[in-house]
N, C-alpha and C positions, 0 to 999 in steps of 0.2 A: 563681312568682308565682301566688297564688291569689285576689287581690282587687285592686280599684281603687275609689277613692272620689273623688267630686267634692264639694268643700266651698266654700260661700259664707258668709263671716263678715260679719255686719252689726252693727257696734258702734252702740249707741244713744247718740249724741253729737250736739252741736248744729250742727257745721259740716262741710261736705264735706272741708275740709282735714284736720280731725281724723279723719274716717272714713278717708281715704287714708293718713294716718300710721299708724293702728292696723292697717289691713289690710296695709300694707307690712311692718310688724313681724311679723305672722303669716306672711306669705310668706317673709320671711327665715328664720324658724324652719323652715318646710317645706323650704326650700333646704338648711338645715344638717343635715337628716336623712340626706342622701346618696341618697335614693330618687329614682327617675325621677318628674318632675312636669311639668305644663304649666299655665302661667298664662293664663287667658282673661279677658275683660272682666267676667264675672260670677262666675266660680268658678275654683278651682284643682283640677286632677285629679292624683292621686298613685297610683302603683302599688307594690304590695308584698305582704307577708303580712298576712292579715286582722287578727291580734292587734296587730301593730305599727301598722297604719293606724288602728285604733280608739284606741290610745294617742295617736297624733298628733292625731286629731280632738279628743280630750279636752284635750290640751295647748293646742291652738289657742284654746280658750275661756279658759283661764287667762292666756294671753299677752295676749289682748284686754283682759281685766280689769286685768292688771298694767300695761298701756299707758295706762290712764287712763279707760276707759269703765265706768260703773256697771252696765251691763247689755249683754249681747250675745245676738243671735239667730244661729243658723246653720242653713243648709239643707244636708243631706248626702245624697248619692246613693251607694249601695253596690252593687257587683257582687262577689259572693262565690261562688267555685266551689271547694269544698274540695279537689278532686282536681287543681286547677291548670288553667291554660290559658285564663285570661280574655284577651280581646283587649287588645293593648297600645295605648298612646297613639299610637304610630307607625302601627300597623295601622289605626287609626280616622281619623287626620287627616293623615298625611304627604302623601298624594296631593293634598291641597288647598293645599299650600305649595310645590309644584314649579313 
């Protein structure tokens, strides 16, 4: 694994219910990738290979649009280490859930 990303997708829609529906569809897509991920209240973190993660970030935008929003904003944090060895989600947060 040479990268991790955290993505916050913000659909530009009128109601909180619609925001949650669209974000849930994006999260379902992320789950379907089979990669390790962690859903938080503001963003979802995904671990994998850089190129695959960039494709996932791109697809998240299309899923939001296909789900009914005319516009979407996303905030993305990227940790990329070409030689591998980025800290895993578990290394970062597991100790806080025991």
